[in-house]
Phi, psi and omega in degrees: 000130183249145176235132177273134179275128178273121182247157182293162177303155180079348175245100196267009178276154177244136180242149181238132177250122184246152180280145182295144177280119188302315186278344184275349187229153176288165180303315183291324176295319177300317178297318181294317179298318179298319180295318178300313183299319177298317179296318179296316181296322179293318178295324176303315180298316178299319178294326176297316177297315178298322179293319179296319179297318178300315180300316179295321179296326179302314181294324181293320181296315180297318176297318179295324178294318177295322176298313180300310181303315178300317180289327182294329178299327181265007183310317187279000181282342178165174182298320177299315179296320179294321178296321176300315181295319178299314180296317176297322175295321178296317179299313181299313180296322181293316179296321177298320178295320178295317177299318176301316181295317179299316180296319178296314178299315183300307182298320178296313183292324177294320180292322177295320180293322177299320178295319179295321180293317180297317179298316180301312184295324181291321182274324195246337187294148177285154180259000000 
């Protein structure tokens, strides 16, 4: 039985997780393969959660950018408006930085999981 691993956007490789072939492996190898499969499935779940967080953050960043742009238009009306524009820009920049870190983490973890799936398939997949 093969399972396709769902990977986040921007990581365009597809990985396949296959069940170990019972007669082709020793009992210890089968147990190790089962443990690897469990770990990979848990990481898949974490990646889905992280992808959802990233997607939500994209919307937050976009909204913060629009807020900043709206505040920037009134910057020259006075000191209070300029302060609001500066604060909106700081919020926007902070959210963008957080989004970049989340994306970096997501891509790193997805690449690590791809490597784990490749190792699993090499060691455990049926032929």
